[in-house]
N, C-alpha and C positions, 0 to 999 in steps of 0.2 A: 530485958534489953536485948534487941536483936541487931545483928549486923548483916549487911548485905555484901556478899563477895561476888555475886553473880550479876552485877549491874550491867545492863546493855546500853546505858547512856554513854555517848562518846566522851572520852576524857577531854576536859577543857584545856585548851592551849593557853599558856600565859600570853598576855598581850605583848606584841613586839615593841621594842624600844624605838625611839625616834632615830637613834644612831643606826640601828639595824634596818629600819625602813629606808633611811637615806643611802645606806650601803646597797640595798636592793635596787634602788633607783639608779645609782651610779653603775652597778653591774648590768642593768638593763641597757643603759646607754652604750656601754662597751659591747654588749652583745649585738646591738644594732649596727655599730661600726664594723664589727667583724663580719656580720651577715652581708653588709654592703660590699666589703672587700671581696668576699667569696663570690658575690654576684658579678662583680667586675672581672675577676679572674676566670670564672667559669664561662661567662657569656661573651667576653671580649673576643676570644679567638673565633667563636661562631660567627660574630658579626664581620670579622676580617675575611672569613671565607665567603660569607653571603654577600658582602658589599665591598669589593676591592676598591680602594681609593677613598674609603670613608675617612681615614685620618686626614685627608686633604680638605675635607669639608668641615670647617670649624663648627658651625651651628648644628649640623646633623651629628657630628661627633660628640658634642657635649650633651645633646639630648639623648643619644644612645647610651652614653655613659651613665647619665641619670637614670635611665630606664633599667640598665643592668643592675645598678645599686638598689633601685626600688624593688625589683623582682626578688633579689636576695633578701632584702629586709622584710618585704611583705610575706614571703614564704615562711621566714623564721617567726614572724609575729603570729601568723596563722597557726603554725606548729605549736606555739606557746599559748594558743587558744584566745588570742585577742579578738575583739569584735571587729566588724568591718569599718565602723566609724573611726576608731583609733588608727587602723591601717591606712585609711584614706587620708587622715590628717598627717600621718608620718610620711606618706607618699607625696603629699603636697609639699612638705618641708624639703623633700629631695629636689623638687623641680623649681620652686619659687626663687631660690637664689640665682639659678641660671637664667630664668626668665627675666628677672630684674636686671641682670648684667647684660642681657642681650641688647637693651636699648643703648647704653653707652658704646657697646661694641659696634652696633650698626652705624653710629655717628662717628666712629673712629677714635673715640676717647679712650678705649682700652683695647689691648691686643687680644688675639685669640688665646695666647698663653695666660694672660691676666683673667680672661673670661673663665678658662678652665680652672685655674688655681683659686680665683676668687669665689667661684661657684662652690667648689669643694670646701673652702674655709667657711663660707657663710652658711653652708648646709648644717654645720655643727650647732651653731646657736639656733637655727631654725628648728632642728630636731629637738633641742632642749626646750624651746618654747612649746612645741607640740606636746612634749612629755609633761611640762609643768601645767599645761592646760588640763590634763587628765592625771594629775599627780597621784590620785588615789589608785589608779590602775597600775602605775609603774612602781609603786612603793609597797605593794602587798607581797 
């Protein structure tokens, strides 16, 4: 009988439980929100310097805000080694709510404040949809 103590094979990891995978998914969602806030806080002042009066232009302001959040989120996703397709999908999730709400804004059905707040609120389920689309990527 021989025993091998010098094995070079990697130790097998036990499979993760569904609860652990779901926790990882939720933590990734929180990471994305934090990265978006960092993008807004870091880039907002730069836009204020580069474009005085931006706050008075509702459409430009919401698109710049979405861009700031997207840059923060995309940089974090790339740092976490996500591929370009998931980054593009998550980036679309940042803009689509604002773009959808621009139509009622242009017709006077919603205010600029409702556009800004509604876009931010709808962004969360849009992000969740993008993550569920590639749930295997966000649950590992």
